PDB file of N, H, CA, C and O in Angstrom:
ATOM      1  N   MET A   1      58.117  76.604 -13.759  1.00  0.00           N
ATOM      2  CA  MET A   1      57.590  75.530 -12.482  1.00  0.00           C
ATOM      3  C   MET A   1      58.749  74.544 -13.298  1.00  0.00           C
ATOM      4  O   MET A   1      59.351  74.399 -14.363  1.00  0.00           O
ATOM      5  N   LYS A   2      58.525  73.889 -11.657  1.00  0.00           N
ATOM      6  H   LYS A   2      58.036  74.007 -10.793  1.00  0.00           H
ATOM      7  CA  LYS A   2      59.496  72.899 -11.786  1.00  0.00           C
ATOM      8  C   LYS A   2      58.998  71.721 -11.679  1.00  0.00           C
ATOM      9  O   LYS A   2      58.027  71.871 -10.936  1.00  0.00           O
ATOM     10  N   ILE A   3      59.090  70.388 -12.038  1.00  0.00           N
ATOM     11  H   ILE A   3      59.878  70.266 -12.641  1.00  0.00           H
ATOM     12  CA  ILE A   3      58.446  69.507 -12.307  1.00  0.00           C
ATOM     13  C   ILE A   3      59.607  67.828 -11.817  1.00  0.00           C
ATOM     14  O   ILE A   3      60.802  67.850 -11.525  1.00  0.00           O
ATOM     15  N   LYS A   4      58.563  66.428 -11.904  1.00  0.00           N
ATOM     16  H   LYS A   4      57.592  66.410 -12.141  1.00  0.00           H
ATOM     17  CA  LYS A   4      59.693  65.421 -11.671  1.00  0.00           C
ATOM     18  C   LYS A   4      58.679  64.091 -11.592  1.00  0.00           C
ATOM     19  O   LYS A   4      57.815  63.721 -10.798  1.00  0.00           O
ATOM     20  N   PRO A   5      59.159  63.647 -12.653  1.00  0.00           N
ATOM     21  CA  PRO A   5      58.837  62.092 -13.023  1.00  0.00           C
ATOM     22  C   PRO A   5      57.184  61.248 -11.523  1.00  0.00           C
ATOM     23  O   PRO A   5      57.431  60.714 -10.441  1.00  0.00           O
ATOM     24  N   ALA A   6      56.238  61.407 -11.936  1.00  0.00           N
ATOM     25  H   ALA A   6      56.037  61.841 -12.815  1.00  0.00           H
ATOM     26  CA  ALA A   6      55.164  60.277 -10.794  1.00  0.00           C
ATOM     27  C   ALA A   6      56.585  58.981 -10.203  1.00  0.00           C
ATOM     28  O   ALA A   6      57.604  58.515 -10.713  1.00  0.00           O
ATOM     29  N   PRO A   7      56.044  58.874  -9.219  1.00  0.00           N
ATOM     30  CA  PRO A   7      56.961  57.730  -8.927  1.00  0.00           C
ATOM     31  C   PRO A   7      56.851  56.045  -9.558  1.00  0.00           C
ATOM     32  O   PRO A   7      55.752  55.492  -9.594  1.00  0.00           O
ATOM     33  N   GLY A   8      57.598  55.626  -9.839  1.00  0.00           N
ATOM     34  H   GLY A   8      58.491  56.076  -9.810  1.00  0.00           H
ATOM     35  CA  GLY A   8      58.148  54.683 -11.084  1.00  0.00           C
ATOM     36  C   GLY A   8      57.622  54.982 -12.487  1.00  0.00           C
ATOM     37  O   GLY A   8      56.963  54.228 -13.203  1.00  0.00           O
ATOM     38  N   LEU A   9      58.131  56.503 -12.804  1.00  0.00           N
ATOM     39  H   LEU A   9      58.666  57.116 -12.222  1.00  0.00           H
ATOM     40  CA  LEU A   9      57.421  56.001 -14.104  1.00  0.00           C
ATOM     41  C   LEU A   9      58.811  57.145 -14.531  1.00  0.00           C
ATOM     42  O   LEU A   9      58.711  58.090 -13.749  1.00  0.00           O
ATOM     43  N   LYS A  10      59.987  57.356 -15.447  1.00  0.00           N
ATOM     44  H   LYS A  10      60.068  56.588 -16.082  1.00  0.00           H
ATOM     45  CA  LYS A  10      59.934  57.514 -16.802  1.00  0.00           C
ATOM     46  C   LYS A  10      60.215  58.835 -17.614  1.00  0.00           C
ATOM     47  O   LYS A  10      60.385  58.396 -18.752  1.00  0.00           O
ATOM     48  N   VAL A  11      60.294  59.568 -17.648  1.00  0.00           N
ATOM     49  H   VAL A  11      60.156  59.924 -16.723  1.00  0.00           H
ATOM     50  CA  VAL A  11      59.361  60.982 -18.677  1.00  0.00           C
ATOM     51  C   VAL A  11      59.864  61.485 -19.272  1.00  0.00           C
ATOM     52  O   VAL A  11      60.523  62.447 -18.878  1.00  0.00           O
ATOM     53  N   ARG A  12      59.818  60.989 -20.945  1.00  0.00           N
ATOM     54  H   ARG A  12      59.283  60.207 -21.265  1.00  0.00           H
ATOM     55  CA  ARG A  12      61.061  62.298 -22.092  1.00  0.00           C
ATOM     56  C   ARG A  12      60.063  63.131 -21.960  1.00  0.00           C
ATOM     57  O   ARG A  12      58.833  63.096 -21.935  1.00  0.00           O
ATOM     58  N   ASP A  13      61.656  64.553 -21.815  1.00  0.00           N
ATOM     59  H   ASP A  13      62.655  64.582 -21.835  1.00  0.00           H
ATOM     60  CA  ASP A  13      61.169  65.815 -22.193  1.00  0.00           C
ATOM     61  C   ASP A  13      61.041  65.463 -23.982  1.00  0.00           C
ATOM     62  O   ASP A  13      61.636  64.522 -24.507  1.00  0.00           O
ATOM     63  N   PRO A  14      59.943  66.650 -24.898  1.00  0.00           N
ATOM     64  CA  PRO A  14      59.544  66.184 -26.015  1.00  0.00           C
ATOM     65  C   PRO A  14      60.627  66.755 -26.970  1.00  0.00           C
ATOM     66  O   PRO A  14      60.723  66.399 -28.144  1.00  0.00           O
ATOM     67  N   VAL A  15      61.696  67.963 -26.181  1.00  0.00           N
ATOM     68  H   VAL A  15      61.618  68.252 -25.227  1.00  0.00           H
ATOM     69  CA  VAL A  15      62.610  68.587 -27.288  1.00  0.00           C
ATOM     70  C   VAL A  15      63.611  67.658 -27.241  1.00  0.00           C
ATOM     71  O   VAL A  15      63.650  66.950 -28.247  1.00  0.00           O
ATOM     72  N   THR A  16      64.818  67.317 -26.016  1.00  0.00           N
ATOM     73  H   THR A  16      64.787  67.892 -25.198  1.00  0.00           H
ATOM     74  CA  THR A  16      65.399  66.724 -26.194  1.00  0.00           C
ATOM     75  C   THR A  16      65.476  65.649 -26.489  1.00  0.00           C
ATOM     76  O   THR A  16      66.300  65.313 -27.340  1.00  0.00           O
ATOM     77  N   LYS A  17      64.569  64.658 -25.837  1.00  0.00           N
ATOM     78  H   LYS A  17      63.899  64.931 -25.146  1.00  0.00           H
ATOM     79  CA  LYS A  17      64.605  63.093 -26.148  1.00  0.00           C
ATOM     80  C   LYS A  17      64.623  62.386 -25.685  1.00  0.00           C
ATOM     81  O   LYS A  17      64.157  61.287 -25.987  1.00  0.00           O
ATOM     82  N   LEU A  18      65.719  63.003 -23.790  1.00  0.00           N
ATOM     83  H   LEU A  18      66.098  63.895 -23.544  1.00  0.00           H
ATOM     84  CA  LEU A  18      66.486  62.276 -22.834  1.00  0.00           C
ATOM     85  C   LEU A  18      64.793  62.487 -22.007  1.00  0.00           C
ATOM     86  O   LEU A  18      63.867  63.274 -22.207  1.00  0.00           O
ATOM     87  N   PHE A  19      65.033  61.213 -20.916  1.00  0.00           N
ATOM     88  H   PHE A  19      65.785  60.574 -20.753  1.00  0.00           H
ATOM     89  CA  PHE A  19      64.270  61.658 -19.903  1.00  0.00           C
ATOM     90  C   PHE A  19      64.237  62.964 -18.585  1.00  0.00           C
ATOM     91  O   PHE A  19      65.171  63.740 -18.787  1.00  0.00           O
ATOM     92  N   ILE A  20      63.733  63.204 -17.827  1.00  0.00           N
ATOM     93  H   ILE A  20      62.974  62.573 -17.662  1.00  0.00           H
ATOM     94  CA  ILE A  20      63.950  64.504 -17.236  1.00  0.00           C
ATOM     95  C   ILE A  20      64.703  63.673 -15.540  1.00  0.00           C
ATOM     96  O   ILE A  20      64.763  62.513 -15.132  1.00  0.00           O
ATOM     97  N   GLY A  21      65.006  64.580 -15.169  1.00  0.00           N
ATOM     98  H   GLY A  21      64.957  65.522 -15.501  1.00  0.00           H
ATOM     99  CA  GLY A  21      65.797  63.896 -14.230  1.00  0.00           C
ATOM    100  C   GLY A  21      64.602  64.727 -12.742  1.00  0.00           C
ATOM    101  O   GLY A  21      63.584  65.355 -13.033  1.00  0.00           O
ATOM    102  N   ASP A  22      65.210  64.441 -10.827  1.00  0.00           N
ATOM    103  H   ASP A  22      66.037  63.931 -10.590  1.00  0.00           H
ATOM    104  CA  ASP A  22      64.047  64.715 -10.263  1.00  0.00           C
ATOM    105  C   ASP A  22      63.869  66.371 -10.002  1.00  0.00           C
ATOM    106  O   ASP A  22      62.989  66.884  -9.311  1.00  0.00           O
ATOM    107  N   GLU A  23      64.868  67.026 -10.689  1.00  0.00           N
ATOM    108  H   GLU A  23      65.583  66.609 -11.251  1.00  0.00           H
ATOM    109  CA  GLU A  23      63.680  68.778 -10.603  1.00  0.00           C
ATOM    110  C   GLU A  23      63.759  69.352 -12.242  1.00  0.00           C
ATOM    111  O   GLU A  23      64.729  70.108 -12.193  1.00  0.00           O
ATOM    112  N   HIS A  24      63.446  69.369 -13.094  1.00  0.00           N
ATOM    113  H   HIS A  24      62.658  68.755 -13.133  1.00  0.00           H
ATOM    114  CA  HIS A  24      63.237  69.227 -14.441  1.00  0.00           C
ATOM    115  C   HIS A  24      62.463  70.699 -14.324  1.00  0.00           C
ATOM    116  O   HIS A  24      61.360  71.000 -13.869  1.00  0.00           O
ATOM    117  N   GLU A  25      63.372  71.368 -14.846  1.00  0.00           N
ATOM    118  H   GLU A  25      64.269  71.123 -15.215  1.00  0.00           H
ATOM    119  CA  GLU A  25      62.050  72.831 -15.668  1.00  0.00           C
ATOM    120  C   GLU A  25      61.485  73.111 -16.791  1.00  0.00           C
ATOM    121  O   GLU A  25      61.908  73.588 -17.844  1.00  0.00           O
ATOM    122  N   ALA A  26      60.440  72.743 -16.426  1.00  0.00           N
ATOM    123  H   ALA A  26      60.096  72.355 -15.571  1.00  0.00           H
ATOM    124  CA  ALA A  26      59.394  73.154 -17.787  1.00  0.00           C
ATOM    125  C   ALA A  26      58.714  74.208 -17.869  1.00  0.00           C
ATOM    126  O   ALA A  26      58.397  74.815 -16.846  1.00  0.00           O
ATOM    127  N   ASP A  27      58.382  74.603 -19.012  1.00  0.00           N
ATOM    128  H   ASP A  27      58.639  74.110 -19.843  1.00  0.00           H
ATOM    129  CA  ASP A  27      57.816  75.647 -19.457  1.00  0.00           C
ATOM    130  C   ASP A  27      56.378  76.116 -19.086  1.00  0.00           C
ATOM    131  O   ASP A  27      55.536  76.011 -19.978  1.00  0.00           O
ATOM    132  N   GLU A  28      56.090  76.489 -18.196  1.00  0.00           N
ATOM    133  H   GLU A  28      56.774  76.574 -17.471  1.00  0.00           H
ATOM    134  CA  GLU A  28      54.593  77.115 -17.871  1.00  0.00           C
ATOM    135  C   GLU A  28      53.227  76.736 -18.656  1.00  0.00           C
ATOM    136  O   GLU A  28      52.290  75.992 -18.363  1.00  0.00           O
ATOM    137  N   ARG A  29      53.535  77.648 -19.898  1.00  0.00           N
ATOM    138  H   ARG A  29      54.295  78.252 -20.136  1.00  0.00           H
ATOM    139  CA  ARG A  29      52.855  78.087 -21.021  1.00  0.00           C
ATOM    140  C   ARG A  29      52.601  76.557 -22.202  1.00  0.00           C
ATOM    141  O   ARG A  29      51.739  76.203 -23.008  1.00  0.00           O
ATOM    142  N   ASP A  30      53.488  76.195 -21.853  1.00  0.00           N
ATOM    143  H   ASP A  30      54.187  76.482 -21.199  1.00  0.00           H
ATOM    144  CA  ASP A  30      53.448  74.360 -22.392  1.00  0.00           C
ATOM    145  C   ASP A  30      52.657  73.260 -22.234  1.00  0.00           C
ATOM    146  O   ASP A  30      52.576  72.518 -21.255  1.00  0.00           O
ATOM    147  N   LEU A  31      51.956  73.203 -23.504  1.00  0.00           N
ATOM    148  H   LEU A  31      52.022  73.806 -24.300  1.00  0.00           H
ATOM    149  CA  LEU A  31      50.623  71.734 -23.612  1.00  0.00           C
ATOM    150  C   LEU A  31      51.211  71.254 -23.006  1.00  0.00           C
ATOM    151  O   LEU A  31      50.963  70.948 -21.840  1.00  0.00           O
ATOM    152  N   TYR A  32      52.365  70.998 -23.733  1.00  0.00           N
ATOM    153  H   TYR A  32      52.567  71.246 -24.680  1.00  0.00           H
ATOM    154  CA  TYR A  32      52.714  69.319 -23.024  1.00  0.00           C
ATOM    155  C   TYR A  32      52.844  68.455 -21.520  1.00  0.00           C
ATOM    156  O   TYR A  32      52.516  67.361 -21.060  1.00  0.00           O
ATOM    157  N   TRP A  33      53.726  70.031 -20.976  1.00  0.00           N
ATOM    158  H   TRP A  33      53.993  70.919 -21.350  1.00  0.00           H
ATOM    159  CA  TRP A  33      53.513  69.667 -19.461  1.00  0.00           C
ATOM    160  C   TRP A  33      52.055  70.122 -18.573  1.00  0.00           C
ATOM    161  O   TRP A  33      52.051  69.658 -17.432  1.00  0.00           O
ATOM    162  N   HIS A  34      50.892  70.915 -18.917  1.00  0.00           N
ATOM    163  H   HIS A  34      50.895  71.292 -19.843  1.00  0.00           H
ATOM    164  CA  HIS A  34      50.410  70.206 -18.266  1.00  0.00           C
ATOM    165  C   HIS A  34      49.653  69.523 -18.395  1.00  0.00           C
ATOM    166  O   HIS A  34      49.042  69.300 -17.350  1.00  0.00           O
ATOM    167  N   CYS A  35      49.092  68.641 -19.805  1.00  0.00           N
ATOM    168  H   CYS A  35      49.589  68.822 -20.653  1.00  0.00           H
ATOM    169  CA  CYS A  35      48.708  66.883 -20.157  1.00  0.00           C
ATOM    170  C   CYS A  35      49.535  66.369 -19.092  1.00  0.00           C
ATOM    171  O   CYS A  35      48.862  66.192 -18.077  1.00  0.00           O
ATOM    172  N   ARG A  36      50.580  66.107 -18.976  1.00  0.00           N
ATOM    173  H   ARG A  36      51.127  66.251 -19.801  1.00  0.00           H
ATOM    174  CA  ARG A  36      51.234  65.112 -18.211  1.00  0.00           C
ATOM    175  C   ARG A  36      51.098  65.528 -16.360  1.00  0.00           C
ATOM    176  O   ARG A  36      51.058  64.808 -15.363  1.00  0.00           O
ATOM    177  N   LEU A  37      51.057  66.973 -16.549  1.00  0.00           N
ATOM    178  H   LEU A  37      51.089  67.558 -17.359  1.00  0.00           H
ATOM    179  CA  LEU A  37      50.385  66.761 -14.716  1.00  0.00           C
ATOM    180  C   LEU A  37      49.631  66.256 -14.581  1.00  0.00           C
ATOM    181  O   LEU A  37      49.522  65.267 -13.857  1.00  0.00           O
ATOM    182  N   ARG A  38      48.317  67.089 -15.660  1.00  0.00           N
ATOM    183  H   ARG A  38      48.406  67.893 -16.248  1.00  0.00           H
ATOM    184  CA  ARG A  38      46.824  66.315 -15.371  1.00  0.00           C
ATOM    185  C   ARG A  38      46.895  64.697 -15.658  1.00  0.00           C
ATOM    186  O   ARG A  38      45.799  64.209 -15.933  1.00  0.00           O
ATOM    187  N   ASP A  39      47.488  64.212 -15.648  1.00  0.00           N
ATOM    188  H   ASP A  39      48.379  64.608 -15.424  1.00  0.00           H
ATOM    189  CA  ASP A  39      47.622  63.032 -16.206  1.00  0.00           C
ATOM    190  C   ASP A  39      48.572  61.828 -15.066  1.00  0.00           C
ATOM    191  O   ASP A  39      48.685  60.607 -15.168  1.00  0.00           O
ATOM    192  N   GLY A  40      48.887  62.362 -14.482  1.00  0.00           N
ATOM    193  H   GLY A  40      48.796  63.354 -14.400  1.00  0.00           H
ATOM    194  CA  GLY A  40      50.007  61.916 -13.389  1.00  0.00           C
ATOM    195  C   GLY A  40      50.776  61.585 -13.668  1.00  0.00           C
ATOM    196  O   GLY A  40      51.535  60.900 -12.982  1.00  0.00           O
ATOM    197  N   ASP A  41      51.006  62.046 -15.250  1.00  0.00           N
ATOM    198  H   ASP A  41      50.389  62.602 -15.808  1.00  0.00           H
ATOM    199  CA  ASP A  41      52.646  61.141 -15.150  1.00  0.00           C
ATOM    200  C   ASP A  41      54.705  62.559 -14.823  1.00  0.00           C
ATOM    201  O   ASP A  41      55.865  62.833 -15.130  1.00  0.00           O
ATOM    202  N   VAL A  42      53.834  62.739 -14.234  1.00  0.00           N
ATOM    203  H   VAL A  42      52.892  62.517 -13.985  1.00  0.00           H
ATOM    204  CA  VAL A  42      54.022  63.487 -13.288  1.00  0.00           C
ATOM    205  C   VAL A  42      54.026  64.522 -12.708  1.00  0.00           C
ATOM    206  O   VAL A  42      53.060  65.218 -13.022  1.00  0.00           O
ATOM    207  N   VAL A  43      55.382  65.431 -11.216  1.00  0.00           N
ATOM    208  H   VAL A  43      56.167  64.866 -10.961  1.00  0.00           H
ATOM    209  CA  VAL A  43      53.942  66.082  -9.972  1.00  0.00           C
ATOM    210  C   VAL A  43      55.276  67.064  -9.789  1.00  0.00           C
ATOM    211  O   VAL A  43      56.497  66.928  -9.869  1.00  0.00           O
ATOM    212  N   PRO A  44      54.352  68.107  -9.502  1.00  0.00           N
ATOM    213  CA  PRO A  44      55.644  69.340  -8.872  1.00  0.00           C
ATOM    214  C   PRO A  44      56.566  69.159  -8.211  1.00  0.00           C
ATOM    215  O   PRO A  44      56.677  68.356  -7.285  1.00  0.00           O
ATOM    216  N   VAL A  45      57.376  69.939  -8.648  1.00  0.00           N
ATOM    217  H   VAL A  45      57.286  70.592  -9.401  1.00  0.00           H
ATOM    218  CA  VAL A  45      58.145  69.368  -7.471  1.00  0.00           C
ATOM    219  C   VAL A  45      57.318  71.086  -5.818  1.00  0.00           C
ATOM    220  O   VAL A  45      56.605  72.077  -5.657  1.00  0.00           O
ATOM    221  N   VAL A  46      57.859  70.524  -5.452  1.00  0.00           N
ATOM    222  H   VAL A  46      58.439  69.720  -5.583  1.00  0.00           H
ATOM    223  CA  VAL A  46      57.851  71.642  -4.175  1.00  0.00           C
ATOM    224  C   VAL A  46      59.116  72.418  -3.421  1.00  0.00           C
ATOM    225  O   VAL A  46      59.959  71.594  -3.068  1.00  0.00           O
ATOM    226  N   ALA A  47      59.490  73.877  -3.061  1.00  0.00           N
ATOM    227  H   ALA A  47      58.804  74.546  -3.348  1.00  0.00           H
ATOM    228  CA  ALA A  47      60.191  73.859  -2.629  1.00  0.00           C
ATOM    229  C   ALA A  47      59.964  73.613  -1.420  1.00  0.00           C
ATOM    230  O   ALA A  47      58.819  73.482  -0.987  1.00  0.00           O
ATOM    231  N   ASP A  48      61.556  73.466  -0.337  1.00  0.00           N
ATOM    232  H   ASP A  48      62.486  73.573  -0.689  1.00  0.00           H
ATOM    233  CA  ASP A  48      61.431  73.704   0.809  1.00  0.00           C
ATOM    234  C   ASP A  48      61.336  74.765   2.200  1.00  0.00           C
ATOM    235  O   ASP A  48      62.417  74.758   2.787  1.00  0.00           O
ATOM    236  N   ALA A  49      60.511  75.490   2.731  1.00  0.00           N
ATOM    237  H   ALA A  49      59.633  75.496   2.254  1.00  0.00           H
ATOM    238  CA  ALA A  49      60.713  76.675   3.108  1.00  0.00           C
ATOM    239  C   ALA A  49      61.618  76.595   3.520  1.00  0.00           C
ATOM    240  O   ALA A  49      62.206  75.556   3.822  1.00  0.00           O
ATOM    241  N   GLU A  50      62.045  77.931   3.667  1.00  0.00           N
ATOM    242  H   GLU A  50      61.567  78.775   3.422  1.00  0.00           H
ATOM    243  CA  GLU A  50      63.337  78.549   4.169  1.00  0.00           C
ATOM    244  C   GLU A  50      63.758  78.431   5.808  1.00  0.00           C
ATOM    245  O   GLU A  50      62.856  79.162   6.217  1.00  0.00           O
ATOM    246  N   PRO A  51      64.526  78.011   7.110  1.00  0.00           N
ATOM    247  CA  PRO A  51      64.510  78.042   7.919  1.00  0.00           C
ATOM    248  C   PRO A  51      63.834  79.382   8.472  1.00  0.00           C
ATOM    249  O   PRO A  51      63.874  80.383   7.755  1.00  0.00           O
ATOM    250  N   VAL A  52      63.334  79.424   9.479  1.00  0.00           N
ATOM    251  H   VAL A  52      63.301  78.611  10.061  1.00  0.00           H
ATOM    252  CA  VAL A  52      63.019  80.454  10.236  1.00  0.00           C
ATOM    253  C   VAL A  52      64.083  80.447  11.836  1.00  0.00           C
ATOM    254  O   VAL A  52      64.192  79.638  12.758  1.00  0.00           O
ATOM    255  N   GLU A  53      64.706  81.760  11.539  1.00  0.00           N
ATOM    256  H   GLU A  53      64.618  82.417  10.790  1.00  0.00           H
ATOM    257  CA  GLU A  53      65.659  82.029  12.886  1.00  0.00           C
ATOM    258  C   GLU A  53      65.145  82.312  13.829  1.00  0.00           C
ATOM    259  O   GLU A  53      64.548  83.388  13.790  1.00  0.00           O
ATOM    260  N   PRO A  54      65.115  81.723  14.803  1.00  0.00           N
ATOM    261  CA  PRO A  54      63.814  82.463  16.164  1.00  0.00           C
ATOM    262  C   PRO A  54      64.742  83.984  16.919  1.00  0.00           C
ATOM    263  O   PRO A  54      65.870  84.432  17.123  1.00  0.00           O
ATOM    264  N   GLU A  55      62.800  84.367  17.158  1.00  0.00           N
ATOM    265  H   GLU A  55      61.884  84.003  16.992  1.00  0.00           H
ATOM    266  CA  GLU A  55      63.301  85.669  16.825  1.00  0.00           C
ATOM    267  C   GLU A  55      63.799  85.432  18.546  1.00  0.00           C
ATOM    268  O   GLU A  55      63.743  84.411  19.231  1.00  0.00           O
ATOM    269  N   THR A  56      64.403  87.135  18.969  1.00  0.00           N
ATOM    270  H   THR A  56      64.449  87.964  18.413  1.00  0.00           H
ATOM    271  CA  THR A  56      65.200  87.833  20.012  1.00  0.00           C
ATOM    272  C   THR A  56      64.015  88.448  20.747  1.00  0.00           C
ATOM    273  O   THR A  56      63.156  89.085  20.138  1.00  0.00           O
ATOM    274  N   SER A  57      63.965  88.164  22.633  1.00  0.00           N
ATOM    275  H   SER A  57      64.663  87.646  23.128  1.00  0.00           H
ATOM    276  CA  SER A  57      63.369  89.025  23.264  1.00  0.00           C
ATOM    277  C   SER A  57      64.066  90.753  22.810  1.00  0.00           C
ATOM    278  O   SER A  57      65.210  91.077  22.492  1.00  0.00           O
ATOM    279  N   TRP A  58      62.958  91.475  22.943  1.00  0.00           N
ATOM    280  H   TRP A  58      62.028  91.212  23.201  1.00  0.00           H
ATOM    281  CA  TRP A  58      63.433  92.744  22.253  1.00  0.00           C
ATOM    282  C   TRP A  58      63.668  93.409  23.493  1.00  0.00           C
ATOM    283  O   TRP A  58      63.856  94.587  23.188  1.00  0.00           O
ATOM    284  N   THR A  59      63.783  93.244  25.074  1.00  0.00           N
ATOM    285  H   THR A  59      63.630  92.287  25.322  1.00  0.00           H
ATOM    286  CA  THR A  59      64.474  93.160  25.760  1.00  0.00           C
ATOM    287  C   THR A  59      65.236  93.299  26.768  1.00  0.00           C
ATOM    288  O   THR A  59      65.324  94.154  27.650  1.00  0.00           O
ATOM    289  N   SER A  60      66.226  91.574  26.337  1.00  0.00           N
ATOM    290  H   SER A  60      66.154  90.880  25.620  1.00  0.00           H
ATOM    291  CA  SER A  60      67.149  91.762  27.480  1.00  0.00           C
ATOM    292  C   SER A  60      68.262  90.770  25.266  1.00  0.00           C
ATOM    293  O   SER A  60      69.358  90.325  24.925  1.00  0.00           O
ATOM    294  N   GLY A  61      67.321  90.945  24.845  1.00  0.00           N
ATOM    295  H   GLY A  61      66.431  91.307  25.122  1.00  0.00           H
ATOM    296  CA  GLY A  61      68.388  90.717  23.839  1.00  0.00           C
ATOM    297  C   GLY A  61      69.082  89.217  23.368  1.00  0.00           C
ATOM    298  O   GLY A  61      69.873  89.156  22.427  1.00  0.00           O
ATOM    299  N   GLU A  62      68.795  88.388  23.920  1.00  0.00           N
ATOM    300  H   GLU A  62      68.152  88.437  24.685  1.00  0.00           H
ATOM    301  CA  GLU A  62      68.381  86.852  24.287  1.00  0.00           C
ATOM    302  C   GLU A  62      67.529  86.297  22.923  1.00  0.00           C
ATOM    303  O   GLU A  62      66.434  86.552  22.422  1.00  0.00           O
ATOM    304  N   LYS A  63      68.627  85.420  22.624  1.00  0.00           N
ATOM    305  H   LYS A  63      69.516  85.213  23.031  1.00  0.00           H
ATOM    306  CA  LYS A  63      66.978  84.162  21.690  1.00  0.00           C
ATOM    307  C   LYS A  63      66.113  83.252  22.801  1.00  0.00           C
ATOM    308  O   LYS A  63      66.481  82.481  23.688  1.00  0.00           O
ATOM    309  N   VAL A  64      64.503  83.794  22.244  1.00  0.00           N
ATOM    310  H   VAL A  64      64.204  84.419  21.523  1.00  0.00           H
ATOM    311  CA  VAL A  64      63.754  83.421  23.129  1.00  0.00           C
ATOM    312  C   VAL A  64      63.516  81.774  23.149  1.00  0.00           C
ATOM    313  O   VAL A  64      62.780  81.266  23.995  1.00  0.00           O
TER     314      VAL A  64
END
């Protein structure tokens, strides 16, 4: 799961002791990160949806 610090906070990785960035890959099985999520210290990073191509008309082949 990807997480980032909540606005206005700095959060350290418990293994590296470095501050995490805007997209930190956290182990979903690690209780430490679940506790940080519960406490509001970090928030999940939501991936942007893929852009959708416009459909083409099956009769003319032109984009609708």
